[in-house]
C-alpha positions as CSV (number, residue, x, y, z in Angstrom):
1,M,10.7,-26.6,-45.8
2,H,7.9,-24.0,-45.8
3,E,9.6,-22.1,-43.1
4,K,12.8,-22.0,-45.1
5,Q,11.0,-20.5,-48.1
6,Q,9.5,-17.8,-45.8
7,E,12.9,-16.9,-44.4
8,V,14.3,-16.6,-47.9
9,R,11.3,-14.4,-48.9
10,K,11.8,-12.1,-45.9
11,M,15.5,-11.8,-46.7
12,L,14.8,-10.9,-50.3
13,M,12.0,-8.5,-49.4
14,K,14.2,-6.4,-47.0
15,K,15.1,-3.1,-48.5
16,A,18.7,-2.8,-49.5
17,K,20.6,-0.1,-47.7
18,T,22.1,2.6,-50.0
19,D,24.3,5.6,-49.5
20,D,22.4,7.9,-51.9
21,D,21.1,11.2,-50.8
22,G,17.9,11.0,-52.9
23,E,19.6,12.2,-56.1
24,L,19.8,10.4,-59.3
25,R,23.0,8.8,-60.3
26,P,25.1,10.6,-62.9
27,E,24.5,7.8,-65.4
28,Y,20.8,8.5,-65.4
29,N,20.6,11.6,-67.7
30,L,17.0,12.7,-68.0
31,K,17.7,15.8,-70.0
32,N,17.2,13.9,-73.2
33,L,14.1,12.1,-72.0
34,R,11.2,12.2,-74.5
35,V,7.7,11.7,-73.3
36,R,5.4,9.7,-75.5
37,K,1.9,10.8,-76.0
38,V,-0.8,8.1,-75.7
39,G,-3.9,7.9,-77.9
40,P,-4.9,8.6,-81.4
41,K,-3.4,12.1,-81.6
42,R,0.1,10.9,-80.6
43,S,2.9,11.4,-82.9
44,S,6.2,9.6,-83.1
45,F,9.4,11.6,-82.8
46,G,10.9,12.4,-86.2
47,N,8.6,10.1,-88.1
48,Y,5.6,11.1,-90.2
49,T,2.6,9.0,-90.9
50,I,1.3,9.4,-94.4
51,H,-2.0,7.8,-95.5
52,L,-2.0,6.6,-99.1
53,A,-5.1,6.3,-101.3
54,P,-6.2,2.7,-101.6
55,D,-5.3,2.5,-105.3
56,V,-1.8,3.8,-104.6
57,A,-1.3,1.5,-101.6
58,E,-2.1,-1.5,-103.8
59,V,1.0,-0.7,-105.9
60,F,3.5,-0.4,-103.0
61,P,4.1,-3.3,-100.7
62,D,5.9,-1.2,-98.0
63,S,7.2,2.2,-97.1
64,E,10.7,1.6,-98.5
65,S,9.2,1.0,-102.0
66,V,7.2,4.3,-101.7
67,N,10.4,6.1,-100.6
68,E,12.3,4.7,-103.5
69,A,9.7,5.8,-106.0
70,L,9.5,9.3,-104.6
71,R,13.3,9.6,-104.6
72,F,13.3,8.6,-108.3
73,L,10.6,11.2,-109.0
74,I,12.6,13.9,-107.2
75,R,15.8,13.1,-109.0
76,I,14.1,13.1,-112.5
77,T,12.3,16.3,-111.7
78,Q,15.5,18.0,-110.6
79,E,17.4,16.8,-113.6
80,N,14.7,18.0,-116.0
81,Q,14.3,21.5,-114.6
82,P,15.9,24.2,-116.8
83,S,18.7,26.1,-115.1
84,L,17.9,29.6,-114.1
85,P,19.7,32.3,-116.1
86,S,22.4,34.0,-114.1
87,N,22.3,37.8,-113.5
88,G,25.7,38.7,-114.6
């Protein structure tokens, strides 16, 4: 039985023959590949990390609640701004 397992391993370990010429297949598009930085100075793509003061962080359980409050503040501020006089 041990010999049979060794034969199976040898068969599985043999390199499969391929017809490629060393080029990547068309379905592997590396043009849009993004490289992630590692370490404390890394940044995520398109996302920002904001640090809240401890007293503010106590009020908001998650980022969605912070965003909701900020959107409300933006809307109220924009609604209460006086319109600029037109130059006409």
